[in-house]
PDB file of N, CA, C, O and CB in Angstrom:
ATOM      1  N   MET A   1      11.838  16.305  11.855  1.00  0.00           N
ATOM      2  CA  MET A   1      12.045  15.317  10.812  1.00  0.00           C
ATOM      3  C   MET A   1      12.021  16.006   9.450  1.00  0.00           C
ATOM      4  O   MET A   1      11.213  16.905   9.216  1.00  0.00           O
ATOM      5  CB  MET A   1      10.973  14.204  10.886  1.00  0.00           C
ATOM      6  N   LYS A   2      12.897  15.586   8.570  1.00  0.00           N
ATOM      7  CA  LYS A   2      12.998  16.170   7.243  1.00  0.00           C
ATOM      8  C   LYS A   2      11.874  15.642   6.350  1.00  0.00           C
ATOM      9  O   LYS A   2      11.589  14.445   6.348  1.00  0.00           O
ATOM     10  CB  LYS A   2      14.374  15.865   6.621  1.00  0.00           C
ATOM     11  N   ARG A   3      11.243  16.531   5.598  1.00  0.00           N
ATOM     12  CA  ARG A   3      10.142  16.147   4.714  1.00  0.00           C
ATOM     13  C   ARG A   3      10.686  15.446   3.466  1.00  0.00           C
ATOM     14  O   ARG A   3      11.681  15.880   2.885  1.00  0.00           O
ATOM     15  CB  ARG A   3       9.304  17.389   4.315  1.00  0.00           C
ATOM     16  N   LYS A   4      10.029  14.370   3.067  1.00  0.00           N
ATOM     17  CA  LYS A   4      10.439  13.622   1.877  1.00  0.00           C
ATOM     18  C   LYS A   4       9.961  14.352   0.639  1.00  0.00           C
ATOM     19  O   LYS A   4       8.912  14.996   0.651  1.00  0.00           O
ATOM     20  CB  LYS A   4       9.884  12.176   1.906  1.00  0.00           C
ATOM     21  N   LYS A   5      10.738  14.249  -0.434  1.00  0.00           N
ATOM     22  CA  LYS A   5      10.410  14.920  -1.692  1.00  0.00           C
ATOM     23  C   LYS A   5      10.448  13.920  -2.838  1.00  0.00           C
ATOM     24  O   LYS A   5      11.233  12.972  -2.838  1.00  0.00           O
ATOM     25  CB  LYS A   5      11.385  16.088  -1.964  1.00  0.00           C
ATOM     26  N   LEU A   6       9.569  14.159  -3.823  1.00  0.00           N
ATOM     27  CA  LEU A   6       9.509  13.324  -5.018  1.00  0.00           C
ATOM     28  C   LEU A   6       9.413  14.243  -6.221  1.00  0.00           C
ATOM     29  O   LEU A   6       8.534  15.103  -6.281  1.00  0.00           O
ATOM     30  CB  LEU A   6       8.301  12.327  -4.968  1.00  0.00           C
ATOM     31  N   LEU A   7      10.304  14.068  -7.167  1.00  0.00           N
ATOM     32  CA  LEU A   7      10.307  14.863  -8.388  1.00  0.00           C
ATOM     33  C   LEU A   7       9.898  13.971  -9.554  1.00  0.00           C
ATOM     34  O   LEU A   7      10.538  12.955  -9.823  1.00  0.00           O
ATOM     35  CB  LEU A   7      11.704  15.503  -8.639  1.00  0.00           C
ATOM     36  N   LEU A   8       8.823  14.362 -10.246  1.00  0.00           N
ATOM     37  CA  LEU A   8       8.336  13.608 -11.405  1.00  0.00           C
ATOM     38  C   LEU A   8       8.777  14.332 -12.676  1.00  0.00           C
ATOM     39  O   LEU A   8       8.552  15.534 -12.819  1.00  0.00           O
ATOM     40  CB  LEU A   8       6.775  13.446 -11.364  1.00  0.00           C
ATOM     41  N   LEU A   9       9.393  13.612 -13.581  1.00  0.00           N
ATOM     42  CA  LEU A   9       9.882  14.187 -14.836  1.00  0.00           C
ATOM     43  C   LEU A   9       9.292  13.452 -16.022  1.00  0.00           C
ATOM     44  O   LEU A   9       9.095  12.237 -15.981  1.00  0.00           O
ATOM     45  CB  LEU A   9      11.414  14.141 -14.896  1.00  0.00           C
ATOM     46  N   GLN A  10       9.013  14.194 -17.075  1.00  0.00           N
ATOM     47  CA  GLN A  10       8.591  13.589 -18.335  1.00  0.00           C
ATOM     48  C   GLN A  10       9.678  13.856 -19.363  1.00  0.00           C
ATOM     49  O   GLN A  10       9.962  15.011 -19.682  1.00  0.00           O
ATOM     50  CB  GLN A  10       7.204  14.152 -18.812  1.00  0.00           C
ATOM     51  N   PRO A  11      10.290  12.796 -19.886  1.00  0.00           N
ATOM     52  CA  PRO A  11      11.313  13.011 -20.904  1.00  0.00           C
ATOM     53  C   PRO A  11      10.680  13.540 -22.184  1.00  0.00           C
ATOM     54  O   PRO A  11       9.489  13.325 -22.409  1.00  0.00           O
ATOM     55  CB  PRO A  11      12.081  11.708 -21.185  1.00  0.00           C
ATOM     56  N   PRO A  12      11.433  14.215 -23.013  1.00  0.00           N
ATOM     57  CA  PRO A  12      10.882  14.722 -24.270  1.00  0.00           C
ATOM     58  C   PRO A  12      10.421  13.580 -25.165  1.00  0.00           C
ATOM     59  O   PRO A  12      11.058  12.528 -25.237  1.00  0.00           O
ATOM     60  CB  PRO A  12      11.921  15.578 -25.003  1.00  0.00           C
ATOM     61  N   VAL A  13       9.313  13.805 -25.839  1.00  0.00           N
ATOM     62  CA  VAL A  13       8.751  12.790 -26.739  1.00  0.00           C
ATOM     63  C   VAL A  13       9.408  12.949 -28.104  1.00  0.00           C
ATOM     64  O   VAL A  13       9.307  14.003 -28.731  1.00  0.00           O
ATOM     65  CB  VAL A  13       7.187  12.918 -26.849  1.00  0.00           C
ATOM     66  N   GLU A  14      10.072  11.913 -28.551  1.00  0.00           N
ATOM     67  CA  GLU A  14      10.663  11.908 -29.882  1.00  0.00           C
ATOM     68  C   GLU A  14      10.045  10.738 -30.634  1.00  0.00           C
ATOM     69  O   GLU A  14      10.464   9.589 -30.491  1.00  0.00           O
ATOM     70  CB  GLU A  14      12.238  11.799 -29.826  1.00  0.00           C
ATOM     71  N   ASP A  15       9.058  11.055 -31.423  1.00  0.00           N
ATOM     72  CA  ASP A  15       8.325  10.018 -32.133  1.00  0.00           C
ATOM     73  C   ASP A  15       7.968  10.545 -33.513  1.00  0.00           C
ATOM     74  O   ASP A  15       8.303  11.680 -33.850  1.00  0.00           O
ATOM     75  CB  ASP A  15       7.051   9.587 -31.349  1.00  0.00           C
ATOM     76  N   PHE A  16       7.314   9.756 -34.286  1.00  0.00           N
ATOM     77  CA  PHE A  16       6.992  10.168 -35.645  1.00  0.00           C
ATOM     78  C   PHE A  16       5.752  11.061 -35.715  1.00  0.00           C
ATOM     79  O   PHE A  16       5.431  11.579 -36.785  1.00  0.00           O
ATOM     80  CB  PHE A  16       6.789   8.950 -36.509  1.00  0.00           C
ATOM     81  N   TYR A  17       5.050  11.250 -34.594  1.00  0.00           N
ATOM     82  CA  TYR A  17       3.915  12.173 -34.615  1.00  0.00           C
ATOM     83  C   TYR A  17       3.758  12.840 -33.248  1.00  0.00           C
ATOM     84  O   TYR A  17       4.096  12.251 -32.222  1.00  0.00           O
ATOM     85  CB  TYR A  17       2.613  11.431 -35.009  1.00  0.00           C
ATOM     86  N   ASP A  18       3.255  14.047 -33.241  1.00  0.00           N
ATOM     87  CA  ASP A  18       2.952  14.790 -32.019  1.00  0.00           C
ATOM     88  C   ASP A  18       1.530  15.297 -32.109  1.00  0.00           C
ATOM     89  O   ASP A  18       1.123  15.852 -33.130  1.00  0.00           O
ATOM     90  CB  ASP A  18       3.949  15.965 -31.803  1.00  0.00           C
ATOM     91  N   THR A  19       0.790  15.111 -31.063  1.00  0.00           N
ATOM     92  CA  THR A  19      -0.543  15.695 -30.955  1.00  0.00           C
ATOM     93  C   THR A  19      -0.603  16.414 -29.620  1.00  0.00           C
ATOM     94  O   THR A  19       0.156  16.073 -28.713  1.00  0.00           O
ATOM     95  CB  THR A  19      -1.676  14.605 -31.077  1.00  0.00           C
ATOM     96  N   PRO A  20      -1.488  17.408 -29.466  1.00  0.00           N
ATOM     97  CA  PRO A  20      -1.564  18.134 -28.200  1.00  0.00           C
ATOM     98  C   PRO A  20      -1.812  17.224 -26.996  1.00  0.00           C
ATOM     99  O   PRO A  20      -1.204  17.422 -25.944  1.00  0.00           O
ATOM    100  CB  PRO A  20      -2.654  19.169 -28.277  1.00  0.00           C
ATOM    101  N   ILE A  21      -2.689  16.237 -27.130  1.00  0.00           N
ATOM    102  CA  ILE A  21      -2.985  15.362 -25.992  1.00  0.00           C
ATOM    103  C   ILE A  21      -1.800  14.462 -25.664  1.00  0.00           C
ATOM    104  O   ILE A  21      -1.589  14.110 -24.504  1.00  0.00           O
ATOM    105  CB  ILE A  21      -4.223  14.509 -26.283  1.00  0.00           C
ATOM    106  N   ARG A  22      -1.036  14.093 -26.669  1.00  0.00           N
ATOM    107  CA  ARG A  22       0.117  13.216 -26.447  1.00  0.00           C
ATOM    108  C   ARG A  22       1.210  13.929 -25.641  1.00  0.00           C
ATOM    109  O   ARG A  22       1.974  13.275 -24.932  1.00  0.00           O
ATOM    110  CB  ARG A  22       0.685  12.733 -27.794  1.00  0.00           C
ATOM    111  N   LEU A  23       1.289  15.227 -25.739  1.00  0.00           N
ATOM    112  CA  LEU A  23       2.338  15.979 -25.055  1.00  0.00           C
ATOM    113  C   LEU A  23       1.997  16.284 -23.600  1.00  0.00           C
ATOM    114  O   LEU A  23       2.862  16.749 -22.858  1.00  0.00           O
ATOM    115  CB  LEU A  23       2.602  17.267 -25.789  1.00  0.00           C
ATOM    116  N   GLN A  24       0.760  16.035 -23.171  1.00  0.00           N
ATOM    117  CA  GLN A  24       0.378  16.288 -21.784  1.00  0.00           C
ATOM    118  C   GLN A  24       0.751  15.086 -20.916  1.00  0.00           C
ATOM    119  O   GLN A  24       0.460  13.948 -21.282  1.00  0.00           O
ATOM    120  CB  GLN A  24      -1.140  16.586 -21.678  1.00  0.00           C
ATOM    121  N   PRO A  25       1.389  15.327 -19.775  1.00  0.00           N
ATOM    122  CA  PRO A  25       1.842  14.219 -18.928  1.00  0.00           C
ATOM    123  C   PRO A  25       0.710  13.670 -18.039  1.00  0.00           C
ATOM    124  O   PRO A  25       0.756  13.824 -16.818  1.00  0.00           O
ATOM    125  CB  PRO A  25       3.013  14.680 -18.054  1.00  0.00           C
ATOM    126  N   LEU A  26      -0.288  13.041 -18.639  1.00  0.00           N
ATOM    127  CA  LEU A  26      -1.444  12.560 -17.884  1.00  0.00           C
ATOM    128  C   LEU A  26      -1.057  11.483 -16.875  1.00  0.00           C
ATOM    129  O   LEU A  26      -1.572  11.466 -15.757  1.00  0.00           O
ATOM    130  CB  LEU A  26      -2.500  12.019 -18.835  1.00  0.00           C
ATOM    131  N   GLY A  27      -0.164  10.595 -17.259  1.00  0.00           N
ATOM    132  CA  GLY A  27       0.265   9.547 -16.331  1.00  0.00           C
ATOM    133  C   GLY A  27       0.917  10.125 -15.096  1.00  0.00           C
ATOM    134  O   GLY A  27       0.678   9.651 -13.985  1.00  0.00           O
ATOM    135  N   LEU A  28       1.739  11.142 -15.277  1.00  0.00           N
ATOM    136  CA  LEU A  28       2.390  11.782 -14.130  1.00  0.00           C
ATOM    137  C   LEU A  28       1.369  12.511 -13.259  1.00  0.00           C
ATOM    138  O   LEU A  28       1.515  12.550 -12.037  1.00  0.00           O
ATOM    139  CB  LEU A  28       3.475  12.765 -14.606  1.00  0.00           C
ATOM    140  N   ALA A  29       0.339  13.086 -13.874  1.00  0.00           N
ATOM    141  CA  ALA A  29      -0.706  13.765 -13.105  1.00  0.00           C
ATOM    142  C   ALA A  29      -1.462  12.760 -12.236  1.00  0.00           C
ATOM    143  O   ALA A  29      -1.758  13.049 -11.076  1.00  0.00           O
ATOM    144  CB  ALA A  29      -1.685  14.504 -14.049  1.00  0.00           C
ATOM    145  N   TYR A  30      -1.777  11.585 -12.782  1.00  0.00           N
ATOM    146  CA  TYR A  30      -2.444  10.544 -11.997  1.00  0.00           C
ATOM    147  C   TYR A  30      -1.553  10.071 -10.850  1.00  0.00           C
ATOM    148  O   TYR A  30      -2.022   9.880  -9.728  1.00  0.00           O
ATOM    149  CB  TYR A  30      -2.824   9.354 -12.896  1.00  0.00           C
ATOM    150  N   LEU A  31      -0.277   9.886 -11.137  1.00  0.00           N
ATOM    151  CA  LEU A  31       0.665   9.450 -10.118  1.00  0.00           C
ATOM    152  C   LEU A  31       0.788  10.487  -9.005  1.00  0.00           C
ATOM    153  O   LEU A  31       0.809  10.136  -7.825  1.00  0.00           O
ATOM    154  CB  LEU A  31       2.031   9.180 -10.742  1.00  0.00           C
ATOM    155  N   LYS A  32       0.870  11.756  -9.380  1.00  0.00           N
ATOM    156  CA  LYS A  32       0.963  12.824  -8.391  1.00  0.00           C
ATOM    157  C   LYS A  32      -0.270  12.852  -7.489  1.00  0.00           C
ATOM    158  O   LYS A  32      -0.148  13.016  -6.275  1.00  0.00           O
ATOM    159  CB  LYS A  32       1.137  14.175  -9.087  1.00  0.00           C
ATOM    160  N   ALA A  33      -1.447  12.694  -8.076  1.00  0.00           N
ATOM    161  CA  ALA A  33      -2.686  12.692  -7.293  1.00  0.00           C
ATOM    162  C   ALA A  33      -2.714  11.518  -6.308  1.00  0.00           C
ATOM    163  O   ALA A  33      -3.139  11.675  -5.164  1.00  0.00           O
ATOM    164  CB  ALA A  33      -3.909  12.627  -8.228  1.00  0.00           C
ATOM    165  N   ALA A  34      -2.266  10.358  -6.752  1.00  0.00           N
ATOM    166  CA  ALA A  34      -2.257   9.184  -5.875  1.00  0.00           C
ATOM    167  C   ALA A  34      -1.273   9.365  -4.724  1.00  0.00           C
ATOM    168  O   ALA A  34      -1.584   9.023  -3.583  1.00  0.00           O
ATOM    169  CB  ALA A  34      -1.904   7.924  -6.672  1.00  0.00           C
ATOM    170  N   VAL A  35      -0.094   9.898  -5.015  1.00  0.00           N
ATOM    171  CA  VAL A  35       0.901  10.118  -3.959  1.00  0.00           C
ATOM    172  C   VAL A  35       0.379  11.141  -2.956  1.00  0.00           C
ATOM    173  O   VAL A  35       0.542  10.960  -1.750  1.00  0.00           O
ATOM    174  CB  VAL A  35       2.249  10.591  -4.561  1.00  0.00           C
ATOM    175  N   ARG A  36      -0.243  12.207  -3.439  1.00  0.00           N
ATOM    176  CA  ARG A  36      -0.790  13.214  -2.529  1.00  0.00           C
ATOM    177  C   ARG A  36      -1.883  12.636  -1.634  1.00  0.00           C
ATOM    178  O   ARG A  36      -1.994  13.009  -0.467  1.00  0.00           O
ATOM    179  CB  ARG A  36      -1.342  14.392  -3.320  1.00  0.00           C
ATOM    180  N   LYS A  37      -2.686  11.727  -2.178  1.00  0.00           N
ATOM    181  CA  LYS A  37      -3.777  11.131  -1.410  1.00  0.00           C
ATOM    182  C   LYS A  37      -3.253  10.146  -0.366  1.00  0.00           C
ATOM    183  O   LYS A  37      -3.645  10.211   0.799  1.00  0.00           O
ATOM    184  CB  LYS A  37      -4.759  10.426  -2.347  1.00  0.00           C
ATOM    185  N   TRP A  38      -2.373   9.240  -0.773  1.00  0.00           N
ATOM    186  CA  TRP A  38      -1.956   8.139   0.087  1.00  0.00           C
ATOM    187  C   TRP A  38      -0.681   8.419   0.881  1.00  0.00           C
ATOM    188  O   TRP A  38      -0.432   7.766   1.894  1.00  0.00           O
ATOM    189  CB  TRP A  38      -1.758   6.916  -0.739  1.00  0.00           C
ATOM    190  N   LEU A  39       0.122   9.372   0.440  1.00  0.00           N
ATOM    191  CA  LEU A  39       1.363   9.713   1.156  1.00  0.00           C
ATOM    192  C   LEU A  39       1.437  11.235   1.339  1.00  0.00           C
ATOM    193  O   LEU A  39       2.272  11.888   0.713  1.00  0.00           O
ATOM    194  CB  LEU A  39       2.626   9.184   0.378  1.00  0.00           C
ATOM    195  N   PRO A  40       0.581  11.801   2.183  1.00  0.00           N
ATOM    196  CA  PRO A  40       0.541  13.269   2.307  1.00  0.00           C
ATOM    197  C   PRO A  40       1.827  13.883   2.864  1.00  0.00           C
ATOM    198  O   PRO A  40       2.038  15.089   2.742  1.00  0.00           O
ATOM    199  CB  PRO A  40      -0.610  13.666   3.192  1.00  0.00           C
ATOM    200  N   GLU A  41       2.692  13.058   3.477  1.00  0.00           N
ATOM    201  CA  GLU A  41       3.941  13.600   4.007  1.00  0.00           C
ATOM    202  C   GLU A  41       5.000  13.804   2.927  1.00  0.00           C
ATOM    203  O   GLU A  41       6.062  14.360   3.209  1.00  0.00           O
ATOM    204  CB  GLU A  41       4.482  12.684   5.078  1.00  0.00           C
ATOM    205  N   VAL A  42       4.733  13.366   1.699  1.00  0.00           N
ATOM    206  CA  VAL A  42       5.686  13.491   0.591  1.00  0.00           C
ATOM    207  C   VAL A  42       5.335  14.716  -0.241  1.00  0.00           C
ATOM    208  O   VAL A  42       4.192  14.878  -0.667  1.00  0.00           O
ATOM    209  CB  VAL A  42       5.686  12.211  -0.293  1.00  0.00           C
ATOM    210  N   GLU A  43       6.313  15.571  -0.470  1.00  0.00           N
ATOM    211  CA  GLU A  43       6.139  16.748  -1.331  1.00  0.00           C
ATOM    212  C   GLU A  43       6.395  16.331  -2.780  1.00  0.00           C
ATOM    213  O   GLU A  43       7.462  15.805  -3.096  1.00  0.00           O
ATOM    214  CB  GLU A  43       7.106  17.916  -0.903  1.00  0.00           C
ATOM    215  N   VAL A  44       5.420  16.564  -3.659  1.00  0.00           N
ATOM    216  CA  VAL A  44       5.525  16.125  -5.052  1.00  0.00           C
ATOM    217  C   VAL A  44       5.627  17.351  -5.958  1.00  0.00           C
ATOM    218  O   VAL A  44       4.825  18.280  -5.862  1.00  0.00           O
ATOM    219  CB  VAL A  44       4.301  15.240  -5.454  1.00  0.00           C
ATOM    220  N   LYS A  45       6.613  17.337  -6.825  1.00  0.00           N
ATOM    221  CA  LYS A  45       6.782  18.406  -7.823  1.00  0.00           C
ATOM    222  C   LYS A  45       6.878  17.783  -9.182  1.00  0.00           C
ATOM    223  O   LYS A  45       7.024  18.492 -10.177  1.00  0.00           O
ATOM    224  CB  LYS A  45       8.035  19.272  -7.533  1.00  0.00           C
TER     225      LYS A  45
END
């Protein structure tokens, strides 16, 4: 059986301010952790 894959992308932030914490993809990191926990057969990049 072929392994399922999921690619998470963060589009560039174009806003009136940039801070170091704002540029980190925290939401994608949480999503990746949840997918790895609940769907271990899915490869997440």
